[in-house]
C-alpha positions as CSV (number, residue, x, y, z in Angstrom):
1,M,0.0,0.0,0.0
2,T,1.8,3.1,-1.2
3,G,-0.5,6.0,-0.7
4,N,-3.8,4.7,0.5
5,H,-3.8,4.3,4.2
6,A,-7.1,3.4,5.6
7,V,-8.0,5.4,8.6
8,E,-9.6,3.2,11.2
9,P,-12.2,4.8,13.4
10,Q,-11.0,5.4,16.9
11,A,-12.9,3.5,19.5
12,D,-15.0,5.5,21.9
13,S,-13.3,6.0,25.2
14,G,-15.0,4.4,28.2
15,W,-14.4,7.6,30.1
16,A,-16.1,9.7,27.4
17,M,-19.1,7.3,27.4
18,A,-19.3,7.2,31.2
19,G,-19.0,11.0,31.2
20,V,-22.0,11.5,28.9
21,A,-24.1,9.0,30.9
22,F,-23.1,10.9,34.0
23,A,-24.1,14.2,32.4
24,A,-27.4,12.8,31.2
25,T,-28.2,11.5,34.7
26,M,-27.2,14.8,36.3
27,M,-29.4,16.7,33.8
28,L,-32.3,14.5,34.8
29,M,-31.7,15.1,38.5
30,I,-31.0,18.9,38.1
31,G,-34.0,19.3,35.9
32,A,-36.2,17.5,38.5
33,F,-34.8,19.6,41.3
34,Q,-35.5,22.8,39.3
35,A,-39.0,21.7,38.4
36,I,-39.8,20.8,42.0
37,A,-38.4,24.1,43.3
38,G,-40.4,25.9,40.5
39,F,-43.7,24.1,41.6
40,A,-43.0,25.0,45.2
41,A,-42.5,28.7,44.3
42,I,-45.6,28.8,42.0
43,L,-47.8,27.1,44.6
44,D,-46.6,29.0,47.6
45,D,-45.2,32.6,47.2
46,E,-43.8,32.4,50.8
47,Y,-41.8,29.2,50.2
48,F,-38.6,31.2,49.5
49,V,-37.7,34.1,51.8
50,L,-37.9,37.4,50.1
51,V,-34.7,39.4,49.9
52,R,-35.0,43.2,50.3
53,G,-32.8,45.5,48.3
54,Y,-31.7,42.8,45.8
55,A,-31.0,44.3,42.4
56,F,-32.5,41.3,40.5
57,D,-35.6,41.0,42.7
58,L,-38.3,39.1,40.8
59,D,-41.6,37.9,42.1
60,I,-41.2,34.5,43.6
61,T,-43.9,33.2,41.2
62,A,-41.8,34.5,38.3
63,W,-38.7,32.6,39.7
64,G,-41.0,29.6,40.0
65,W,-41.9,29.6,36.3
66,I,-38.3,30.2,35.3
67,H,-37.2,27.2,37.3
68,L,-40.1,25.0,36.2
69,I,-39.6,25.7,32.4
70,L,-35.8,25.3,32.7
71,G,-36.2,22.1,34.7
72,L,-38.5,20.5,32.2
73,A,-36.2,21.5,29.3
74,M,-33.3,19.9,31.1
75,I,-35.2,16.7,31.7
76,V,-36.1,16.3,28.1
77,T,-32.5,17.1,27.0
78,G,-31.1,14.7,29.6
79,I,-33.2,11.9,28.1
80,G,-31.8,12.9,24.6
81,L,-28.2,12.8,26.0
82,F,-28.4,9.1,26.6
83,S,-28.2,8.6,22.8
84,R,-24.9,10.7,22.8
85,A,-26.4,12.8,20.0
86,V,-24.6,16.0,19.2
87,W,-27.8,18.1,19.2
88,A,-28.6,16.9,22.7
89,G,-25.0,17.8,23.8
90,V,-25.2,21.3,22.3
91,I,-28.6,22.0,23.9
92,A,-27.5,20.5,27.2
93,V,-24.5,22.8,27.4
94,F,-26.7,25.8,26.6
95,L,-29.2,24.8,29.2
96,V,-26.8,24.2,32.0
97,V,-25.1,27.5,31.3
98,L,-28.6,29.1,31.6
99,N,-29.3,27.1,34.7
100,A,-26.0,28.3,36.3
101,I,-26.8,31.9,35.5
102,D,-30.4,31.4,36.8
103,N,-29.0,30.0,40.1
104,F,-26.4,32.7,40.3
105,F,-29.2,35.3,40.4
106,F,-31.1,33.0,42.8
107,I,-28.3,32.8,45.4
108,P,-29.9,35.3,47.9
109,Y,-33.1,33.2,48.0
110,A,-31.4,29.8,48.5
111,P,-27.6,30.2,48.8
112,F,-26.4,26.7,49.5
113,W,-28.8,25.1,47.0
114,S,-27.9,27.6,44.3
115,L,-24.2,27.1,44.7
116,L,-24.6,23.3,44.7
117,L,-26.6,23.4,41.4
118,I,-24.0,25.8,39.8
119,A,-21.3,23.3,40.8
120,L,-23.3,20.4,39.2
121,D,-23.9,22.5,36.1
122,V,-20.1,23.0,35.7
123,W,-19.5,19.3,36.2
124,V,-22.0,18.5,33.4
125,I,-20.3,21.0,31.1
126,W,-17.0,19.4,31.8
127,A,-18.4,15.9,31.1
128,L,-19.9,17.0,27.8
129,T,-17.0,18.9,26.5
130,R,-14.4,16.1,26.8
131,P,-12.9,14.8,23.5
132,R,-15.1,12.3,21.7
133,A,-17.8,12.5,24.4
134,L,-20.5,13.0,21.7
135,R,-21.0,11.3,18.4
136,T,-20.1,13.4,15.4
């Protein structure tokens, strides 16, 4: 064989596959957490303590709807991630970035919880952006 070298496809890394399964599972859990917190805020305006003088003060019901919609979108995307599809990975990264920003603004209402979810979002981003994590 002089000039035609066949390029064999590289096998998927077990770490990459496990990372995507982890990210998909975390997306399901984070989405469920967000949806539950959203329902709680929608059903009971006094569930979260109001913060006075906060620059990004929204009505608790508005925060509830944001959390609920974002949570449901994360659940659907998490299910799609189990197929390792590129579209699911792109949407997942976008959603966890939005979720981290949402929780950053939500820190005064639930500080420990918001910081925990931001950390989980960062972990999902790391898992999805590893080389060969998603099928191309």
